C-alpha positions as CSV (number, residue, x, y, z in Angstrom):
1,M,119.7,115.7,171.0
2,K,117.4,117.6,173.1
3,L,113.5,117.2,171.9
4,I,111.3,120.3,171.9
5,Y,108.3,118.1,172.1
6,N,108.7,114.7,173.6
7,V,106.4,111.6,173.0
8,E,104.0,112.5,175.6
9,D,103.8,116.2,175.1
10,R,100.8,117.9,173.7
11,M,100.5,121.6,172.3
12,S,98.0,123.9,171.4
13,F,95.2,123.0,168.4
14,G,96.7,125.3,165.8
15,K,100.1,124.1,166.4
16,M,99.2,120.3,166.6
17,V,97.7,120.8,163.0
18,V,100.4,122.6,161.3
19,F,102.9,119.9,162.6
20,A,100.8,117.2,161.5
21,I,100.4,118.8,158.0
22,Q,104.3,118.7,158.0
23,Q,104.6,115.1,158.6
24,L,102.1,114.5,155.9
25,L,104.2,116.5,153.3
26,A,107.2,114.6,154.5
27,I,105.8,111.0,154.0
28,M,103.1,111.9,151.3
29,A,105.2,112.0,147.8
30,A,106.4,108.6,148.5
31,T,103.1,107.0,149.8
32,L,101.4,108.2,146.7
33,V,103.8,107.3,144.2
34,V,103.7,103.5,145.0
35,P,100.1,102.9,143.6
36,M,101.3,105.0,140.6
37,I,104.2,102.6,140.0
38,I,102.4,99.7,140.1
39,G,99.5,100.9,138.0
40,N,96.5,98.8,137.0
41,G,94.1,101.3,138.3
42,M,95.5,101.6,141.8
43,K,94.6,104.9,143.5
44,S,97.0,107.1,145.5
45,E,94.0,108.6,147.5
46,A,93.0,105.2,148.7
47,A,96.9,104.2,149.6
48,L,96.9,107.6,151.6
49,F,93.9,106.5,153.3
50,G,95.3,103.1,154.1
51,A,98.5,104.8,155.3
52,G,96.5,106.8,157.9
53,V,94.5,103.6,159.1
54,G,97.6,101.5,159.2
55,T,99.7,104.2,161.2
56,L,96.6,104.5,163.9
57,V,96.5,100.6,164.3
58,Y,100.4,100.8,164.7
59,I,100.1,103.5,167.6
60,A,97.5,101.5,169.3
61,F,99.6,98.5,169.5
62,T,102.7,100.1,170.5
63,K,100.6,102.0,173.4
64,K,101.4,105.6,171.9
65,K,105.0,105.3,172.4
66,S,106.6,105.1,168.9
67,P,106.2,108.4,166.8
68,V,106.5,107.3,163.3
69,F,104.1,107.3,160.6
70,L,103.6,104.1,158.4
71,G,103.3,104.6,154.6
72,S,103.3,102.2,151.4
73,S,106.2,100.1,151.6
74,F,108.7,99.9,148.3
75,A,110.0,96.7,149.4
76,F,106.7,94.7,148.1
77,L,106.6,96.6,144.7
78,G,107.7,93.2,143.1
79,S,105.3,91.0,145.0
80,M,102.5,93.6,144.2
81,A,103.5,93.4,140.4
82,A,103.1,89.6,140.8
83,A,99.5,90.0,142.1
84,F,98.6,91.3,138.4
85,A,100.8,88.9,136.5
86,G,99.7,86.3,134.1
87,G,96.6,88.8,132.6
88,V,94.3,88.2,135.9
89,S,91.3,90.4,136.2
90,A,91.6,93.7,138.2
91,A,89.6,92.0,140.9
92,V,91.7,89.0,141.4
93,G,94.7,91.2,141.2
94,Y,93.3,93.5,144.1
95,L,92.1,90.4,146.0
96,G,95.8,89.4,145.5
97,L,97.0,92.3,147.1
98,I,95.2,91.9,150.1
99,L,96.0,88.5,150.4
100,G,99.5,89.2,149.7
101,A,99.3,91.9,152.6
102,I,97.9,89.3,155.1
103,F,100.5,86.6,154.4
104,A,103.3,89.2,155.2
105,G,101.4,90.7,158.0
106,L,100.9,87.2,159.4
107,V,105.1,86.7,159.2
108,Y,105.4,89.6,161.4
109,V,102.7,88.3,163.8
110,V,104.4,84.6,164.2
111,I,107.6,86.9,164.7
112,A,106.2,89.0,167.5
113,F,104.6,85.8,169.4
114,V,108.4,84.4,169.0
115,V,109.9,87.5,170.4
116,K,107.2,87.7,173.2
117,A,108.3,84.0,174.4
118,V,111.9,84.4,174.2
119,G,112.6,88.1,174.7
120,V,114.5,90.7,172.7
121,D,118.2,90.3,174.0
122,W,119.1,88.0,170.9
123,V,118.5,91.0,168.9
124,N,120.6,93.4,170.6
125,K,123.1,90.7,170.5
126,L,122.7,89.5,167.0
127,M,122.5,93.4,165.8
128,P,124.8,95.4,168.1
129,P,125.4,99.2,167.3
130,V,128.3,98.4,165.0
131,V,125.8,96.3,163.0
132,I,122.5,98.7,163.1
133,G,124.5,101.9,162.8
134,P,125.8,101.3,159.4
135,T,122.7,99.6,158.1
136,V,120.5,102.9,159.3
137,A,123.2,104.9,157.4
138,I,122.8,103.1,154.3
139,I,119.1,103.5,154.5
140,G,119.5,106.8,154.2
141,L,122.5,106.9,151.8
142,S,120.7,104.4,149.5
143,L,118.0,106.9,148.7
144,A,120.5,109.7,148.0
145,G,120.2,108.8,144.2
146,N,116.5,109.4,144.4
147,A,116.8,112.6,146.0
148,I,119.3,113.9,143.3
149,G,117.0,112.5,140.5
150,D,114.1,114.2,141.8
151,L,116.1,117.5,142.2
152,K,116.9,117.6,138.5
153,S,113.3,116.7,137.4
154,G,110.7,118.8,135.9
155,E,107.1,118.1,135.4
156,V,106.3,119.1,131.8
157,F,107.4,116.9,129.0
158,V,107.0,116.9,125.1
159,K,106.3,113.4,123.4
160,E,107.7,112.4,120.2
161,V,108.2,109.6,118.2
162,V,111.9,107.9,117.4
163,D,112.2,105.2,115.3
164,G,108.6,104.0,115.8
165,V,109.1,104.4,119.8
166,E,107.4,107.3,121.8
167,V,110.1,109.1,123.7
168,S,109.0,111.6,126.6
169,T,111.7,114.7,127.0
170,Q,111.8,117.0,129.8
171,L,111.3,120.6,128.9
172,A,112.6,122.5,132.0
173,S,116.4,123.1,132.0
174,P,117.9,121.1,135.1
175,L,119.7,124.3,136.2
176,A,115.8,125.6,136.8
177,T,114.9,122.5,138.6
178,I,118.1,122.3,140.9
179,L,117.4,126.3,141.5
180,C,113.6,125.4,143.0
181,G,115.2,122.1,144.9
182,L,118.1,124.2,146.5
183,V,115.6,127.1,147.4
184,T,113.5,124.6,149.2
185,L,116.6,123.2,150.9
186,F,118.3,126.1,151.8
187,V,114.8,127.7,153.4
188,T,114.4,124.7,155.2
189,I,118.0,124.6,156.8
190,L,117.5,128.5,157.7
191,C,114.2,127.9,159.3
192,S,115.3,125.1,161.3
193,T,118.6,126.5,162.5
194,F,117.4,130.2,162.8
195,G,113.9,130.3,163.1
196,K,112.1,131.2,166.4
197,K,109.1,129.3,168.1
198,T,106.9,127.7,165.4
199,L,109.0,128.5,162.5
200,K,111.3,126.2,163.9
201,L,109.1,123.4,164.1
202,I,107.7,123.5,160.7
203,P,110.8,124.0,158.5
204,F,109.5,121.7,155.9
205,I,106.4,123.4,155.2
206,I,108.1,126.8,154.8
207,G,110.9,125.3,152.6
208,I,108.3,123.5,150.3
209,L,105.9,126.4,149.7
210,A,109.2,128.6,149.1
211,G,110.2,126.0,146.4
212,Y,106.6,126.0,145.0
213,V,106.4,129.5,144.5
214,V,109.8,129.6,142.7
215,A,108.9,126.9,140.5
216,L,105.4,128.4,140.4
217,V,106.8,132.2,139.1
218,M,109.4,130.1,136.7
219,T,106.5,128.2,134.9
220,L,104.3,131.4,134.4
221,I,107.1,133.1,133.0
222,G,108.0,130.2,130.9
223,N,104.5,129.9,129.5
224,A,104.2,133.6,128.9
225,A,107.5,134.1,127.3
226,D,107.5,130.7,125.5
227,I,110.6,129.6,127.3
228,D,110.7,125.9,127.7
229,A,113.8,126.0,130.0
230,L,111.6,127.4,132.5
231,K,108.7,125.4,132.4
232,V,108.9,123.2,135.8
233,M,105.6,122.6,136.7
234,S,102.6,120.8,135.3
235,F,98.8,122.0,136.2
236,D,97.2,118.7,135.3
237,S,96.4,117.7,138.4
238,L,94.7,120.8,139.3
239,A,93.1,121.2,135.9
240,A,91.6,117.4,136.4
241,L,89.5,118.9,139.1
242,F,87.3,120.6,136.8
243,K,86.8,118.0,134.2
244,T,83.5,116.2,134.2
245,A,82.9,112.6,133.3
246,D,82.1,113.5,129.7
247,G,85.4,115.5,129.2
248,S,84.0,118.7,129.4
249,T,84.9,121.3,132.0
250,G,83.2,122.4,134.9
251,V,82.5,122.6,138.7
252,T,81.1,119.5,140.3
253,L,80.9,118.0,143.4
254,K,84.2,115.7,142.6
255,T,85.9,119.2,142.3
256,F,85.7,119.3,146.0
257,F,84.9,115.9,147.5
258,A,85.4,112.2,146.1
259,V,85.2,108.9,147.8
260,P,88.2,107.0,147.0
261,E,88.4,103.8,145.2
262,F,89.1,101.5,147.8
263,T,90.9,98.1,146.9
264,F,88.4,95.8,148.9
265,M,85.6,97.2,146.9
266,T,87.1,95.9,143.8
267,A,88.2,93.0,145.2
268,L,85.0,91.7,146.4
269,G,84.4,90.4,142.9
270,G,87.6,88.4,142.7
271,F,86.4,85.4,144.8
272,D,84.7,83.7,142.1
273,E,87.6,83.8,139.8
274,I,90.6,83.0,142.5
275,T,92.4,79.7,142.4
276,G,94.8,77.8,144.8
277,A,97.7,78.0,142.4
278,Y,97.3,81.9,142.1
279,I,96.8,81.6,146.1
280,G,100.3,80.1,146.4
281,T,102.1,82.4,143.8
282,I,100.9,85.3,146.0
283,A,102.1,83.4,149.3
284,V,105.6,83.0,147.6
285,A,105.9,86.6,146.6
286,Y,105.2,88.1,149.6
287,I,106.4,85.8,152.6
288,P,110.0,86.0,151.9
289,V,109.8,90.0,151.6
290,A,108.2,89.8,154.7
291,F,111.4,88.5,156.5
292,V,113.6,90.9,154.5
293,V,111.5,93.8,155.5
294,F,111.7,92.6,159.3
295,A,115.5,93.4,159.4
296,E,114.6,96.9,158.3
297,H,111.8,97.1,160.9
298,I,114.5,96.7,163.6
299,A,117.0,99.2,161.9
300,D,114.0,101.8,161.6
301,H,113.1,101.4,165.5
302,K,116.8,101.4,166.7
303,N,116.9,104.5,164.7
304,I,114.0,106.2,166.3
305,S,114.9,104.9,169.5
306,S,118.1,106.9,169.2
307,I,116.3,109.7,168.5
308,I,114.1,109.7,171.4
309,E,116.6,108.3,173.7
310,R,114.2,105.3,174.7
311,D,114.6,101.9,173.4
312,L,111.3,101.1,171.7
313,L,112.5,97.3,171.5
314,K,112.1,97.1,175.2
315,E,109.3,99.3,175.7
316,P,106.6,98.7,174.5
317,G,108.4,96.0,173.2
318,L,109.8,94.3,169.7
319,S,106.6,92.1,169.7
320,R,104.3,95.2,170.0
321,T,105.9,97.1,167.3
322,L,106.1,93.9,165.0
323,L,102.2,93.5,165.8
324,G,101.4,96.9,165.0
325,D,103.5,97.1,161.9
326,G,102.1,93.6,160.6
327,V,98.3,94.4,161.3
328,G,98.7,98.3,159.9
329,S,99.9,96.8,156.9
330,M,97.0,94.4,156.6
331,A,94.7,97.5,157.5
332,G,96.6,99.5,154.8
333,A,96.4,97.1,151.9
334,F,92.6,96.4,152.8
335,F,91.9,99.9,151.7
336,G,94.6,100.9,149.4
337,G,96.3,97.8,148.3
338,C,99.6,98.8,149.6
339,P,101.5,97.0,152.5
340,N,102.8,99.4,154.9
341,T,106.0,100.3,156.6
342,T,107.6,102.7,158.9
343,Y,108.7,105.6,157.3
344,G,112.2,106.9,157.2
345,E,111.0,110.3,156.1
346,S,108.9,110.4,159.3
347,V,112.0,109.6,161.2
348,G,114.0,112.2,159.6
349,C,111.0,114.8,160.4
350,V,111.2,113.9,164.0
351,A,115.0,114.3,164.0
352,I,115.3,117.8,162.3
353,T,112.1,119.2,163.9
354,R,112.7,117.7,167.5
355,N,109.3,117.0,167.8
356,A,108.4,113.4,168.9
357,S,104.9,113.9,170.3
358,I,102.7,111.1,169.4
359,V,99.7,113.6,169.5
360,T,101.3,115.0,166.0
361,I,101.6,111.3,164.4
362,I,97.9,110.7,165.7
363,T,96.8,114.1,163.9
364,A,98.9,113.4,160.7
365,A,97.2,110.0,160.5
366,C,93.5,111.4,160.5
367,G,94.7,114.1,158.2
368,A,95.8,111.4,156.1
369,I,92.2,110.0,156.0
370,L,90.5,113.1,155.7
371,I,92.6,114.5,153.1
372,S,92.1,111.3,150.9
373,F,88.4,112.5,150.4
374,L,89.3,116.3,149.6
375,S,90.2,116.7,146.0
376,P,92.2,120.2,146.1
377,F,94.7,118.9,148.8
378,V,95.4,115.7,147.0
379,A,95.6,117.6,143.6
380,F,97.8,120.4,145.3
381,V,100.3,117.5,146.6
382,N,100.2,116.2,143.3
383,S,101.2,119.4,141.5
384,I,104.2,120.0,143.9
385,P,107.1,119.4,141.6
386,S,109.6,116.7,142.1
387,C,112.5,119.0,142.3
388,V,110.9,120.9,145.2
389,M,110.5,117.3,147.0
390,G,113.8,116.5,146.0
391,G,115.1,119.6,148.0
392,V,113.5,118.3,151.1
393,C,114.7,114.8,150.7
394,M,118.4,115.7,150.6
395,A,117.7,117.0,154.2
396,L,115.5,114.1,155.1
397,Y,117.7,111.3,153.8
398,G,120.8,112.9,155.1
399,F,119.6,113.1,158.6
400,I,118.6,109.4,158.4
401,A,122.2,108.7,157.2
402,V,123.8,110.9,160.0
403,S,121.6,109.3,162.8
404,G,123.1,105.9,161.6
405,L,126.6,107.0,161.7
406,K,125.8,108.7,165.3
407,M,125.3,105.4,166.7
408,L,129.1,104.5,166.0
409,Q,130.3,107.2,168.1
410,K,130.7,104.8,170.8
411,V,131.9,101.9,168.9
412,D,135.6,101.1,169.1
413,L,136.7,100.9,165.4
414,G,140.2,100.2,166.3
415,Q,139.1,96.8,166.8
416,N,139.2,94.6,163.7
417,K,135.9,93.0,164.6
418,N,134.2,96.3,164.5
419,L,136.3,97.8,161.6
420,F,135.4,94.9,159.3
421,T,131.8,94.5,160.4
422,A,130.9,98.2,159.5
423,S,133.2,98.4,156.3
424,V,131.4,95.4,155.0
425,I,128.0,96.7,155.7
426,L,128.6,100.3,154.2
427,I,130.4,99.1,151.2
428,A,127.5,96.4,150.4
429,G,124.9,98.8,150.9
430,I,126.3,101.8,149.0
431,G,127.4,99.3,146.2
432,G,124.0,98.2,146.0
433,L,124.9,94.4,146.4
434,S,121.2,92.6,146.0
435,V,120.3,88.9,145.0
436,S,117.4,87.4,143.4
437,F,115.8,84.0,144.1
438,G,112.9,84.0,141.3
439,K,110.5,86.6,142.5
440,V,112.4,87.1,145.8
441,T,114.8,89.8,145.9
442,L,117.1,90.8,148.7
443,T,117.4,94.4,148.7
444,A,121.0,96.1,149.1
445,I,120.1,97.0,152.7
446,A,119.0,93.5,153.5
447,C,122.1,92.1,152.0
448,A,124.3,94.5,153.7
449,L,122.6,93.7,157.2
450,I,123.0,90.1,156.8
451,L,126.5,90.3,155.9
452,G,127.2,92.2,158.8
453,I,125.8,90.2,161.2
454,I,127.4,87.2,159.3
455,V,131.0,89.1,159.9
456,N,130.2,90.4,163.3
457,V,129.1,86.6,164.7
458,M,132.1,85.3,162.8
459,L,134.5,87.5,164.7
460,S,132.9,87.5,168.0
461,K,135.4,84.8,169.2
462,A,138.3,86.9,168.3
463,K,136.9,90.0,170.4
464,E,136.6,87.7,173.3
465,E,140.0,86.5,173.1
466,E,141.2,90.0,173.0
467,T,139.5,90.9,176.0
468,E,140.7,88.2,177.8
469,E,144.5,89.0,176.8
């Protein structure tokens, strides 16, 4: 893949801002949704601020050589939920989020020092292309269900009580939402393939805007003609800009600018209530998951390395990427409560646009920090229908899967060793094999990678004998 902008390349200020916005749109939906899933008063704006800070920390540790954005990690959802278990106060729960991120980050720091001492060659031997390639592929394929689920989702619901249980039903027809998503996808594809100059580099922005306009027109027609099937969008996030503290409507400073409710601000009140048992619970909830995410860290960096055609595990080195990810995760959780991780959406954006400029990532990180204070932009992003983002994610997740399969191009699948290794990883990953040990869950990706490593090591001797013959 020939890059239009390489890692060190720069561009004009206007292009830099536009490219950064595209990166933000690629990662923002997932980054904002993690605190929404956890609830307990967590704020999406604070998570976005933390993602920006964490990314800048990561870039500093990696010496501005790894063009990828860090966002809220889904792997720690169970761990984050454990921070609020047992009816603890919000202050203790928020403090638990920060402590958990510190525990997980320290795991990365320890591994980084081990890697620095013994080198990185063992990683390449343990996880060659036949292991990493299928693993990267299933990272994209495992998200396929999310993309298609979003493609069918509208944002307007009617609530009714059925047998004493409140049930929410989507008003929009799946045909309407799929149309919005496909418009987004097709415009993105056409811009990326046939677009000229800047248009070719910002296909996601154009695609999202096209899908947004279609969804907006459908919803306006649906509201005017009272056709429920066309009511795709919800304007609640935009309307909230004009709601005052007493519930009335009006324009206030908060309509344009608001300071996010950072995690550490609430956590400061939890020191008096925290106990040793609670700290132990947090450690058990976070530390094992950090080892699982370590495997995904390697897969992500192998993937971005193949895109920019530079081995990031050697330069700046796995020890630096681990330190950047670990410390960046701590910084992100300090502000937003969510541990950070390298984002596949960001890697996919680099692959599709062929823009690997680190300046774009830095600008996107600074933009995330700035935007978290700007109420209108956050409201606009929250108003983008899921079906529109589903259309974009079909391309993003697909590119992740394809980039993994590309790593297998030079692998001889005629050898049983390689054939069995790749087969086990693909089936375990796509099949969703996961294992739970109490509060610790090995994700399907982690299980597939571990099984792949075991099979690869188990059959390594067979390969040597075959070569000798």
